[in-house]
C-alpha positions as CSV (number, residue, x, y, z in Angstrom):
1,M,9.8,-12.0,2.2
2,G,12.5,-9.7,-0.1
3,W,12.4,-6.0,-1.8
4,K,15.5,-5.7,-4.5
5,R,16.0,-2.0,-4.0
6,D,14.3,0.6,-1.7
7,F,15.1,4.3,-1.8
8,H,13.7,5.8,1.4
9,P,13.2,4.7,4.7
10,A,10.2,1.9,4.8
11,L,8.5,-0.4,7.7
12,V,6.8,-3.2,7.2
13,Y,4.1,-4.8,8.4
14,V,2.0,-8.3,8.1
15,N,-1.1,-8.6,9.6
16,G,-1.0,-5.4,11.5
17,R,2.7,-6.2,12.6
18,E,5.4,-3.9,12.2
19,V,7.9,-7.1,10.9
20,T,11.3,-4.7,9.3
21,K,12.2,-1.4,8.7
22,H,13.9,-0.2,5.9
23,E,16.5,3.3,6.2
24,G,16.8,3.3,2.3
25,G,19.9,3.8,0.2
26,F,19.1,1.5,-2.0
27,L,20.2,-1.0,-1.1
28,P,17.9,-4.6,-0.7
29,F,16.2,-5.8,2.3
30,A,14.3,-8.6,3.6
31,A,12.5,-9.8,6.3
32,D,11.7,-13.6,8.1
33,V,7.5,-12.9,7.8
34,T,7.3,-17.2,9.0
35,E,5.7,-16.4,12.6
36,H,3.4,-13.6,11.4
37,V,1.6,-15.2,8.7
38,E,-1.7,-17.6,9.2
39,Y,-1.3,-20.8,7.0
40,N,-3.8,-21.5,4.8
41,G,-6.0,-17.9,5.6
42,Y,-6.1,-14.4,4.5
43,N,-3.2,-12.1,5.0
44,K,-2.1,-8.6,4.4
45,L,1.3,-7.5,3.9
46,V,2.0,-3.9,3.9
47,V,4.7,-1.7,2.7
48,K,4.5,1.9,4.3
49,V,7.5,3.7,2.3
50,N,8.3,7.9,2.9
51,N,9.1,8.8,-0.8
52,E,8.8,12.2,0.4
53,L,11.4,13.9,-1.8
54,T,14.7,15.6,0.6
55,V,18.1,17.1,0.0
56,T,19.5,13.7,1.9
57,N,17.6,11.3,-0.1
58,I,17.7,9.7,-3.5
59,P,16.5,11.5,-5.9
60,C,16.2,14.3,-4.5
61,G,14.2,17.4,-4.5
62,E,12.0,19.2,-2.2
63,T,8.0,18.8,-0.9
64,V,6.2,21.7,-2.1
65,V,4.2,22.7,1.3
66,L,1.3,24.8,0.3
67,S,0.6,28.0,3.5
68,N,-2.4,25.5,4.7
69,G,0.0,22.9,5.3
70,K,-1.6,20.6,3.2
71,K,1.5,19.1,0.9
72,M,0.8,20.0,-3.2
73,E,-1.5,17.2,-5.0
74,A,-1.4,16.6,-8.8
75,D,-3.6,16.1,-11.1
76,A,-1.3,12.8,-13.1
77,V,1.2,10.7,-12.0
78,I,4.6,9.5,-13.7
79,L,5.4,5.9,-12.0
80,A,8.6,5.6,-14.1
81,C,9.3,2.1,-12.8
82,G,11.7,0.2,-15.3
83,G,10.7,-2.5,-17.3
84,A,11.5,-6.1,-17.9
85,S,14.5,-5.5,-20.6
86,Y,16.8,-5.0,-18.7
87,P,16.7,-7.2,-15.3
88,S,20.0,-6.7,-14.0
89,T,19.5,-3.8,-12.3
90,G,16.0,-4.7,-10.3
91,S,13.7,-4.0,-12.5
92,D,11.1,-6.2,-13.7
93,G,8.4,-4.4,-14.5
94,G,6.1,-5.4,-11.5
95,G,5.9,-1.2,-11.2
96,Y,2.9,-1.3,-14.0
97,R,1.4,-4.4,-12.2
98,L,0.7,-2.8,-8.6
99,A,-0.2,0.6,-10.8
100,S,-3.1,-1.9,-12.1
101,L,-3.5,-3.2,-9.5
102,A,-3.7,0.3,-7.2
103,G,-6.3,1.1,-10.1
104,H,-4.4,3.8,-12.2
105,S,-4.2,3.6,-16.2
106,A,-0.9,2.6,-18.1
107,V,0.0,3.4,-21.3
108,P,1.2,0.2,-23.5
109,C,4.4,-0.4,-22.1
110,Y,7.1,-1.2,-25.3
111,P,11.1,-2.0,-25.2
112,A,13.8,1.0,-25.9
113,L,16.6,2.2,-25.9
């Protein structure tokens, strides 16, 4: 399995076992999952990414923590994942498919400059 780019730290699990971790930095990373998969069976892949904003990662920012210790929540999320119009940037439009699989709605996408 391979991922083209990830800004944030990530952990990758296959069938409940950690197979690799990534420290971020907008670099590609990969994991050999051969010994962790069940051939001809059900397999569960989990990629756990810490996308909490800090002043030391990209994109930089701050996470707002409320006085009760909870992190700020939002009624809506804007997912800016790029599109299929410029694949050499690592964007193939897969973020839209992933959002749809997670039950989110998306507006129709059109190429634009």
